[in-house]
C-alpha positions as CSV (number, residue, x, y, z in Angstrom):
1,M,4.8,-0.6,21.4
2,Y,2.1,0.3,18.9
3,H,2.8,1.6,15.4
4,I,3.8,5.3,15.3
5,S,1.9,6.8,12.4
6,V,4.1,8.4,9.9
7,M,3.9,12.0,8.7
8,P,0.6,12.9,10.5
9,L,0.9,16.6,9.7
10,E,1.7,16.1,6.1
11,T,-1.1,13.5,5.8
12,S,-3.7,16.0,7.3
13,Q,-2.6,18.8,5.0
14,Y,-3.2,16.8,1.9
15,L,-6.2,14.9,3.0
16,I,-8.6,17.4,4.7
17,N,-10.2,19.7,2.1
18,K,-13.6,20.0,3.8
19,P,-13.5,20.8,7.5
20,D,-16.8,19.1,8.3
21,G,-16.4,16.2,5.8
22,L,-16.7,12.5,6.0
23,Y,-13.4,10.6,5.6
24,V,-12.2,7.0,5.5
25,D,-9.1,5.7,7.2
26,C,-8.6,2.4,5.4
27,T,-5.9,1.2,7.7
28,F,-6.7,2.2,11.3
29,G,-3.9,0.1,12.9
30,G,-3.3,1.6,16.3
31,G,-5.4,4.6,15.6
32,G,-2.6,7.1,15.2
33,H,-3.8,8.9,12.1
34,T,-7.5,8.7,13.0
35,S,-6.8,10.2,16.5
36,Y,-4.6,13.0,15.1
37,L,-7.2,13.9,12.5
38,L,-10.2,13.9,14.9
39,E,-8.2,16.0,17.4
40,K,-7.0,18.5,14.8
41,F,-10.3,18.9,12.9
42,K,-13.2,19.0,15.4
43,D,-16.0,18.7,12.9
44,I,-15.0,15.8,10.6
45,K,-16.2,12.3,10.9
46,I,-14.1,9.2,10.1
47,I,-15.0,5.6,9.2
48,A,-12.0,3.4,10.1
49,F,-11.3,0.1,8.4
50,D,-8.9,-2.6,9.5
51,W,-8.9,-6.4,9.1
52,D,-6.6,-7.0,12.1
53,E,-8.4,-8.1,15.3
54,D,-5.9,-6.2,17.4
55,S,-7.0,-3.0,15.6
56,S,-10.6,-3.7,16.6
57,K,-9.5,-3.9,20.2
58,K,-7.5,-0.8,19.9
59,F,-10.5,1.1,18.6
60,C,-12.6,0.0,21.6
61,E,-9.9,1.3,23.9
62,R,-9.9,4.7,22.2
63,E,-13.6,4.9,21.4
64,K,-14.3,7.2,24.4
65,N,-12.0,9.8,22.9
66,F,-13.6,9.6,19.5
67,S,-17.1,10.4,20.8
68,D,-19.7,9.9,18.0
69,R,-17.3,11.0,15.2
70,A,-15.7,7.7,14.4
71,T,-17.0,4.3,13.3
72,F,-14.9,1.1,13.1
73,I,-15.4,-1.6,10.5
74,R,-13.3,-4.8,10.7
75,D,-12.9,-5.6,7.0
76,N,-10.4,-5.6,4.2
77,F,-10.2,-2.1,2.6
78,K,-10.7,-3.8,-0.8
79,N,-14.3,-4.1,0.2
80,I,-14.7,-0.4,1.0
81,K,-17.3,0.3,-1.7
82,M,-19.5,-2.7,-0.9
83,V,-19.4,-2.0,2.9
84,L,-20.0,1.7,2.6
85,T,-22.9,1.1,0.2
86,N,-24.4,-1.4,2.7
87,I,-24.5,1.3,5.4
88,G,-26.0,3.9,3.1
89,I,-22.8,5.8,2.2
90,N,-22.2,6.4,-1.5
91,K,-19.7,9.3,-1.4
92,V,-16.9,10.5,1.0
93,D,-14.7,13.5,1.1
94,G,-11.3,11.8,1.6
95,I,-9.7,8.4,1.7
96,L,-6.4,7.6,3.6
97,V,-4.4,4.5,3.2
98,D,-1.2,3.7,5.1
99,I,0.1,0.5,3.5
100,G,2.5,-0.5,6.2
101,V,2.9,-3.3,8.7
102,S,2.6,-1.9,12.2
103,S,5.4,-2.0,14.7
104,K,3.2,-4.2,16.9
105,Q,2.7,-6.7,14.1
106,F,6.5,-6.8,13.4
107,D,7.4,-7.1,17.1
108,D,4.8,-9.7,17.9
109,L,6.7,-13.0,17.5
110,E,3.4,-14.9,17.2
111,R,2.5,-13.2,14.0
112,G,5.5,-14.4,12.0
113,F,6.5,-11.1,10.4
114,S,9.7,-10.9,12.3
115,F,12.9,-12.7,11.2
116,N,13.2,-14.2,14.7
117,S,9.6,-15.3,15.0
118,N,8.8,-18.8,16.3
119,V,6.0,-19.2,13.8
120,L,5.7,-18.8,10.0
121,D,2.3,-17.1,9.5
122,M,2.3,-13.6,8.1
123,R,-1.5,-13.2,8.0
124,M,-2.8,-9.8,8.8
125,D,-6.3,-11.2,9.2
126,K,-6.2,-14.6,11.0
127,R,-9.6,-15.4,9.5
128,N,-7.7,-16.1,6.2
129,T,-6.6,-19.7,5.7
130,L,-3.3,-19.3,3.6
131,T,-0.2,-18.9,5.7
132,A,3.5,-18.4,4.8
133,K,4.2,-21.8,6.4
134,E,1.9,-23.5,3.9
135,I,3.5,-21.7,1.0
136,I,7.1,-22.5,2.1
137,N,6.3,-26.2,2.7
138,S,4.1,-27.0,-0.2
139,Y,4.8,-24.8,-3.2
140,S,7.1,-25.9,-6.0
141,S,10.5,-24.4,-6.5
142,E,9.2,-22.5,-9.6
143,D,6.3,-21.1,-7.8
144,L,8.3,-20.0,-4.8
145,A,10.9,-18.3,-7.1
146,D,8.2,-16.5,-9.0
147,I,6.7,-15.2,-5.7
148,F,10.0,-14.0,-4.4
149,Y,10.9,-12.2,-7.7
150,K,7.4,-10.7,-8.4
151,Y,6.6,-9.5,-4.9
152,G,10.0,-9.0,-3.4
153,E,12.1,-8.1,-6.5
154,E,14.6,-10.7,-5.2
155,H,17.2,-11.5,-7.9
156,K,18.4,-14.6,-6.1
157,S,14.9,-16.0,-6.1
158,R,15.8,-19.3,-7.9
159,Q,18.8,-20.1,-5.6
160,I,16.7,-19.4,-2.5
161,A,13.8,-21.4,-3.8
162,D,16.1,-24.4,-4.5
163,A,17.6,-24.1,-1.1
164,I,14.1,-24.2,0.5
165,L,13.3,-27.4,-1.5
166,L,16.5,-29.0,-0.4
167,R,15.9,-28.2,3.2
168,R,12.3,-29.5,3.0
169,K,13.7,-33.0,2.4
170,R,14.8,-33.0,6.0
171,G,11.4,-32.0,7.4
172,I,8.9,-29.2,7.7
173,I,10.1,-25.6,8.0
174,N,8.1,-24.4,11.0
175,T,9.4,-20.9,11.9
176,A,10.5,-17.6,10.4
177,L,13.8,-18.1,12.2
178,E,14.4,-21.3,10.3
179,L,13.5,-19.7,7.0
180,Q,15.8,-16.8,7.6
181,S,18.7,-19.2,8.2
182,I,18.0,-21.0,4.9
183,I,18.0,-17.7,3.0
184,C,21.1,-16.4,4.7
185,D,22.9,-19.6,3.7
186,A,21.8,-19.2,0.1
187,K,22.4,-15.5,-0.3
188,R,25.3,-13.3,0.6
189,P,24.5,-10.2,2.7
190,E,24.2,-6.9,0.8
191,G,25.4,-4.1,3.1
192,K,23.5,-3.9,6.4
193,V,20.2,-5.3,5.0
194,N,19.2,-8.7,6.2
195,P,19.4,-11.1,3.2
196,A,15.9,-12.4,4.1
197,T,14.2,-9.0,3.8
198,K,13.0,-9.3,0.2
199,V,11.7,-12.8,0.6
200,F,9.8,-12.0,3.8
201,Q,8.3,-8.9,2.0
202,A,7.3,-11.1,-0.9
203,L,5.6,-13.7,1.3
204,R,3.7,-11.1,3.3
205,I,2.4,-9.4,0.2
206,F,1.4,-12.7,-1.4
207,V,-0.2,-14.1,1.7
208,N,-2.3,-11.0,2.2
209,D,-3.0,-10.2,-1.5
210,E,-1.7,-6.7,-0.8
211,L,-1.1,-5.5,-4.3
212,E,-4.4,-6.8,-5.6
213,N,-6.2,-5.2,-2.6
214,L,-4.5,-1.9,-3.4
215,E,-5.5,-1.9,-7.0
216,T,-9.1,-2.7,-6.1
217,L,-9.2,0.2,-3.6
218,L,-7.7,2.6,-6.1
219,F,-10.3,1.6,-8.7
220,D,-13.3,2.0,-6.3
221,S,-11.9,5.2,-4.7
222,R,-12.5,7.2,-8.0
223,E,-16.2,6.5,-7.7
224,L,-16.5,7.0,-4.0
225,L,-14.9,10.4,-3.8
226,N,-16.9,13.5,-4.0
227,V,-15.6,16.2,-6.4
228,G,-13.1,18.0,-4.3
229,G,-12.4,14.9,-2.3
230,R,-8.9,13.7,-1.8
231,I,-7.1,10.4,-1.7
232,V,-3.8,10.1,0.2
233,I,-1.7,6.9,0.0
234,I,1.3,6.2,2.2
235,S,3.4,3.4,0.8
236,F,6.7,1.7,1.9
237,H,7.8,-0.3,-1.1
238,S,8.5,0.5,-4.7
239,L,5.9,-2.0,-5.9
240,E,3.1,-0.2,-4.1
241,D,4.3,3.2,-4.9
242,R,4.5,2.3,-8.6
243,I,0.9,1.2,-8.6
244,V,-0.3,4.4,-6.9
245,K,1.8,6.6,-9.2
246,Q,0.4,5.0,-12.3
247,N,-3.2,5.1,-11.1
248,F,-2.9,8.8,-10.2
249,K,-1.3,9.6,-13.6
250,Q,-4.0,7.7,-15.5
251,N,-6.8,9.5,-13.7
252,S,-5.0,12.8,-14.2
253,D,-4.6,12.2,-17.9
254,K,-8.4,11.5,-18.0
255,G,-9.1,14.8,-16.3
256,V,-10.6,13.1,-13.2
257,Y,-7.8,13.7,-10.7
258,K,-5.4,16.6,-10.0
259,I,-2.2,15.3,-8.6
260,L,-1.2,17.2,-5.5
261,T,2.2,15.7,-5.0
262,K,4.3,16.4,-8.0
263,K,7.1,14.7,-6.1
264,V,6.6,12.1,-3.4
265,I,6.5,13.5,0.1
266,I,9.0,11.8,2.5
267,A,9.6,12.1,6.2
268,S,11.8,14.8,7.7
269,N,15.2,14.0,9.2
270,E,13.7,14.8,12.6
271,E,10.9,12.3,12.2
272,I,13.3,9.6,11.0
273,K,15.3,10.0,14.1
274,I,12.3,9.5,16.3
275,N,10.7,6.8,14.1
276,P,13.3,5.1,11.9
277,R,10.6,3.1,10.1
278,S,9.4,6.3,8.5
279,R,12.5,6.4,6.4
280,S,11.0,4.4,3.6
281,A,7.5,6.0,3.7
282,K,6.2,7.9,0.6
283,I,3.1,10.0,0.4
284,R,1.2,10.5,-2.8
285,A,-2.0,12.5,-3.0
286,A,-4.6,13.5,-5.5
287,E,-7.9,15.5,-5.6
288,K,-10.9,14.5,-7.6
289,I,-11.8,17.4,-10.0
290,N,-14.3,15.7,-12.3
291,V,-16.7,12.8,-12.4
């Protein structure tokens, strides 16, 4: 099953401010948001970014439905400014980012995002060289603990890191399933949440430079947006949401942005029933009002 895009209606309401504008979907994924927007707004055009090869294939499958109103670029959205400049685009009317791992990525046991995966990879773009396996098997206990705490807010980071180092004495840790077992032995469960959740989150964020990529995108978006253009960010973790909230506030204080979401927008109970992964999604949106 491919990723079910969260809050498409709410996303469109905050994003589209010019009915014949040029928009960027920074995280095409399975094409859910792009398809919804192109079907709802018949005169807009979208440039879709994604660094996952599977997304490139998905775009090709859907291309016949997009006509000439959509273009796909396989690249990291941190390069949005450079890539758009290279194709002669200096300004856009809206930027959408859905900072979530797709259902397909989670469910694909060869990607290593799942607790039960037989690999330990976690790369969203397989052209990158650093994997979770390399980190787990070669980093020091101190470095591992720092990653778990900084990117996963894991308060048992030291104990888990020490447990990993102890396990490494018996050989290489090859799979996500093995790593989950080590973490579960080192940390007691907290309610229904898998004890390995925060460590897996931290590894994924670190492997893919997710927070740094987001900060670069937010910095460049300010220059790329036309006055009246909008930026909509869908985040799933407090670390990401905090970065977005602070960026919007800073730009609002400078008179560059008007914040459109005084409070974060969350999924309805009806949507959560259909798509449980939308439960943790948060939308923040802002409009550029000055250069």
